[in-house]
N, C-alpha and C positions, 0 to 999 in steps of 0.2 A: 920427526925429530924424537930423538931417543928421551924417555922420561928420566930426569936428573935424580930424582928421589921417589921411592915408592914408600908411602906412609902406611903404618899399621896401627890400629887400635885394638887393645886387649881389654876383653870383659872379663874381669875376675883376676885377682893377683894373689892366688894362694901358692901352693907348692909349685904347681905346674906353670902358673903364670910368672912366677919369679924366675924359675929356671929358663923359661923361653926368653925372658928379657936378657938374662945374663949371656945367654949364648949368642943372641943377636948382637950384644955389645961386645963380647970377647972376640967374636969371629967376624966382625964387621969388615975388615980388609979381605978376608977370604971370600966371603960372601960378595963383595964388590968384584972381587976378581972373576967369580964363576958368572955373575949375571951382567956385569958392565955397570951397575948402578947401585946406590944406596938403599938398603932397607933401614927406615928410621921409625921407632916407636913414637908415635905422636901423641897418644893419650891412652890411660889406663884407667879402667872403671874399678872403684874401690868402694867399699862399705863406709869405711871411716878414714877421713883425711888426717886424723891425728894419730893414727896407729904407726908405730915403728916400722921400718922397712929394712931388709937384710941387703939393701942395696943403696948406692949413692946416686940420686936423681933429683932434679929440679921439683920443687913443690907443684910447679905449674904442669907437670906430666899427668898428675892425678885429678881425678874427678869423680863426684858422686852422681852426675848426671849423664845417663846413657845417652842422651841426645848429642851430647859432644862429641861422641863417636859415630853414632849412627845416622846423624843429620850432617855430618861434616863432609863436605864435598871434596875435600883434599884428602881424606882417608881412602886408600885403595883396597885394603884387606882388614877385614874384622876378625878377630880371633877370640872364640867363644870359650871360656874355660870356667864357667861358674857351676856347671853340672845340673842336673834335675831337668824337669821339663819346663817349668816356668820360673822365671821369665825368659828363659834361654830360647825358647821356640820362637816367642814373639820377637825377640831382639834379632835373631838370625833372619827370620823372615823379612823383618823391617830392613836389615842390612841388604838382603838380596833385592828387595824391592827398589832401594836406593843405587842399586848398580854396583854393589861393593862384593868382591870375592869373601868367602868365608872359610875358615879353618876351625874345626871343633874336636874336642877330645870327649865329647858328651856321648857316652856308649848308651845311656838309657834313653835319651832324645832319639838317638839314630834308630835304636831298636823298635821304639814305639812309634815315631813319626818321621822316620827318615825318607820314606817313600815320597810323602809330600814336599819335603824339602829338596830332595834331588830333582824331582820333577820341576819345580819351581826354578831350581839354578839352571836346569837344562833349558828351560823356556826362555830365561833371561840371558842365556849363553855366558854363564858365570861358573866359576870353580868352587866346589864344596869339598875341601879336604878333610879326611877324617883319620889319618894313619895312627895318631896318638890314642884313639878310642878303644883299640884292641892290643893287649900285650906290651903295652908302654914303648921301650925302645926297640923291640923286635920289628923289623920292617915287613911285617906279614901281609898287611893291606896291598902294599906296592907289588910283592911277589905274586900275589894271587891276580891282582888286575892287570900287571904288565908281563911279568916273566912267564905266567902259566896262562896267559890269556887265550892261547890257541890250543891249550890241552883241555882234556875233559876230567875234572876232578870228581872222584867217586866218593872219597870219605875224608872227613876232618876229625881229628881226635886231638884234644888238648887239655892241658893244665893251663888254665887261662885266669886263675885268681890267685894273686900272691898271698893274700891273707889266710885263706883256708889252707893253702899248702905249706904256709910257715907253721900253722897250729898242728896240722897233721905230722909234719916233720918232727916237731917238740914232743909230741905223743909218742911217735915211734922210736926217737933216737934218745930221749931223755925220760921216758916213761912217766910223763906228765899226765894229768888227767885233762879233760877238754877245757873245764873252767880255768885251771892254772895256765895253760897254754895260750887261752884267750887272754888272760889279764897281762900276761907278759908280752902278747902281740899289742895290746892296746898301749901298754908303756913304752914300748919302742916305736909307736906311730905306725904300725902296720896295720892295725885295726882301728876302727872308729868308735866311739864312745857308744853309739847303736851299731852294732856290727851286722844287723839283720840282713841288709843287702848282700853282704859277702857270705855269711855262714848259712844263709839259707838258700844259697845257690842264684840269686836273683842276677848278681853282677855277671857271673859265668853264663848264665842263660842270654842277657843282653848281648855279650860278646860272641857267642857261638850264632845268635840270630844275624849280626852283622857280617861275620865270615861266611854265613850260608847264602845271605843275599847275593854276595858278590862272586862267590865260587860257584854256585848252582844257578845263578842267573834268575832267581824267584824271589818273590816277596814272602818272607816268613812271619807269620802271625806269633809273636811273642807268648801269646796264651796258649798256643799248641804245642810249646816245648815241655816236655816232661821234666820235672825239677825236685829234686831232693838234695837238701843240704847236708851238713856234717854234725849238726847238733846232737843227733841220736847216736853217734859213734862213741863207745865207751873204751876205757883202758883194757877192759876184757877182750873187747873185738880186736884191738890193736895187738895184743900179746898172742891171740890165737891165730892171727894172720901170720905174724912173724914167724911162728913156731913152724909154718909151712913154706918158710922161704918167700914170703910174698909180702905185699905193701898195700895200704890203702891210699888212694888218690882220689880227689874230687875231679872228674873228668867231664868235660863238655864234648859231646860227640854229635856230628850230623853226618848222614850218608845216605845214599841212593839205595832203597830196598824196593825190589819188584817195582821199578819205575817211579816210585814215589820217594819223596824226601822224609826222613825220620830224625828227629832232633832231641837231644836230652842233656840233662846235667844230673850227676849222681855220683855218689862214692863207688869206686870200683875197685875189686881186688885184682892187683896186677902181680904178675911173676917178677922177680927181680931182675930178670934178663931183658924185661920190656923197655924200650927207650925211654919211656917217661917215668919208669920207677926211680931212675936217679936223680930226677928233678927236685931240688930240695929247697927249703927256705922260701923266701918270696920270688924265687924265679918262675918263669912260665917256660912252657915247651909245647910245640905243636907239631903234630904228624900230618902231612898231607899225602893221601894216595891219589894218583892219577893214571890215566891209561897209557900216555906216553913216557913221562918220566919215572913214573913208579912211586917209590917212598921218599918222600923229603922231610927232614926234621930241622925245626927252627927252634933256637934256644936262646934264652937271654933273660935280662931284668925285666920285669913285668910291670913295674911301676918305679916311681922315684922321681925326683925333681928333675935330674939332668937328662936321664934315658928318655923320659916322656916329653921333656921340653925339647930334646933333640928331634923326637918325631913331629912335634908341632912345627919346628923351624923348617924340617925338611919340607913340609907340604907349603909353608909360606915362600920358600925359595922356588919351589916348582910353579907356583902361582906367579911370583915376580917375574920370572924368566918369561912367562907368556905375556905379562903386562908390558915388560920392557919391549919385547919384539913387537907386540901390537902397536906401541907408540913410536917405534922405529920407522914406521912406513907412513 
């Protein structure tokens, strides 16, 4: 018998969590037509029940108790959008233990502890979706896992952090200093109050680790990725590079060299004709080189409420299709 409703629990209701909820609500009819059943958000974990929300929903939807989601036998899919290692790791582990499929956008957690989570999900015959963990609305994970699954990828080169790309764009186009560009990025919500993870290259390193794990079918130790951020780039550096018709971009790269995988994140000087040179603002771009297809370019919004929320919902729908099919027999 086909499952009438597939229930979702969301852990964390910030920018991406809100976007995910909005998309599931707005496109509920379209989703029902695709999978033949309804996807319902049953519970949302928040920190503060009294905080104002940018959505219209019953107060009963929200909870401050994770057990209301993790231990709820009616919830089929748990969506983790909290970020960080803990309590995200413990929550995802418990969700899998309780037989729930999981979707996450947590690049730090996947880069550091993804191997254990994927192995556990496999052992439990559960799905762990993570499209939203890299490049926001760009479907780069599915492209690698599905479209290029029988190809041999040899190199990945990308601008995968929108914050640093925005700062470097402002420094190049408007002759701003690093500090000025950072303050503007923070004022517009593109950079956190503590921007360390972005400007020192940690975020980009997490993302290239995730892409490398699936593209090269190997386990990449995040500590082995060479990493350099953009804090050392001066106005003088920008002007000197511009005078030679080139541009500085923070590039995340992974490639097979002499039979081994090398990965790094660093500011790189690119000629203006390079495909990634024109990726400006908070946008992301990824080049993939493979033996059969050759070179592929992926471009689009690397963050944001709706683009990233769309990536989350895409995983939810993929899982829901499988859940619906399983229940039909």
